[in-house]
C-alpha positions as CSV (number, residue, x, y, z in Angstrom):
1,M,5.5,-7.8,5.9
2,T,2.4,-7.9,4.0
3,Y,0.7,-4.9,2.1
4,S,-2.0,-4.2,4.8
5,E,0.7,-5.0,7.5
6,M,3.0,-2.1,6.2
7,L,0.1,0.2,5.7
8,K,-1.5,-0.5,9.1
9,T,2.0,0.1,10.7
10,A,2.4,3.3,8.8
11,I,-1.2,4.6,9.8
12,S,-0.6,4.1,13.4
13,N,2.8,5.7,13.3
14,T,1.1,9.1,12.2
15,D,-0.9,11.1,14.5
16,L,-3.7,11.1,11.8
17,S,-7.0,9.7,11.9
18,L,-8.3,7.8,8.7
19,S,-10.5,10.9,7.9
20,K,-7.5,13.3,8.1
21,I,-5.4,11.0,6.1
22,C,-8.1,10.7,3.6
23,T,-8.4,14.5,3.3
24,K,-4.6,14.9,2.5
25,I,-5.2,12.3,-0.2
26,N,-8.1,14.0,-1.6
27,Q,-6.0,17.2,-1.8
28,Y,-3.8,15.3,-4.4
29,G,-6.9,14.9,-6.6
30,F,-7.9,11.3,-5.7
31,N,-11.4,10.6,-3.9
32,L,-10.5,8.3,-1.2
33,N,-12.7,7.4,1.9
34,K,-11.9,6.2,5.2
35,G,-14.0,3.0,4.7
36,Y,-11.8,2.1,1.6
37,L,-8.5,3.1,3.7
38,S,-9.9,1.0,6.7
39,K,-10.4,-2.2,4.3
40,L,-6.8,-1.7,2.9
41,Q,-5.1,-1.7,6.4
42,N,-7.2,-4.7,7.5
43,G,-6.4,-6.7,4.3
44,K,-10.1,-6.7,3.1
45,K,-9.4,-5.1,-0.1
46,P,-6.4,-5.9,-2.7
47,P,-3.6,-3.4,-2.5
48,A,-4.3,0.0,-4.2
49,S,-3.1,1.0,-7.3
50,D,0.4,2.5,-8.0
51,K,-0.9,5.9,-8.0
52,V,-2.8,5.7,-4.9
53,N,0.1,3.9,-3.3
54,L,2.5,6.9,-4.3
55,I,0.2,9.3,-2.7
56,L,0.0,7.1,0.6
57,S,3.5,6.7,0.8
58,E,4.0,10.5,0.5
59,V,0.9,11.4,3.1
60,L,2.4,8.4,5.4
61,K,6.1,9.2,5.0
62,I,7.2,5.6,3.9
63,D,9.1,4.6,1.0
64,H,7.0,4.3,-2.0
65,L,9.0,1.7,-3.5
66,E,8.4,-0.7,-0.2
67,L,4.9,-0.1,-0.3
68,R,4.4,-0.8,-4.0
69,A,6.6,-4.0,-3.7
70,A,4.4,-5.3,-1.0
71,A,1.4,-4.5,-3.5
72,Y,2.9,-6.2,-6.4
73,R,3.8,-9.4,-4.5
74,E,0.3,-9.8,-3.4
75,K,-1.2,-9.1,-6.8
76,L,1.2,-11.1,-8.9
77,P,0.2,-14.6,-9.7
78,Q,2.0,-17.4,-7.6
79,D,3.6,-18.9,-10.7
80,V,4.9,-15.7,-11.7
81,L,6.3,-14.6,-8.3
82,E,7.9,-18.2,-8.0
83,K,9.6,-17.4,-11.5
84,L,11.0,-14.0,-10.5
85,K,12.3,-15.7,-7.2
86,Q,14.1,-18.3,-9.2
87,A,15.6,-15.6,-11.6
88,S,16.9,-13.5,-8.8
89,N,18.4,-16.8,-7.0
90,S,20.3,-17.7,-10.0
91,A,21.6,-14.3,-10.9
């Protein structure tokens, strides 16, 4: 599952609007707006930073490691990702 799919699923599983999610995130000291959150869940923006993902996972009640792992898979250059896959297959 991609980062945006994971985020979209988590958002749809809550009873919260994007605005309410952003309000909760803003309580953690991050100024996040619903336009940015919408772009994240629709794959129109690259995955958010670790700090934002940690708070998103807290607000959306999802596993922060899974969300961060999905973000890293998309952020890592393809050659590095392939090297990591090779290393894990040989271990």
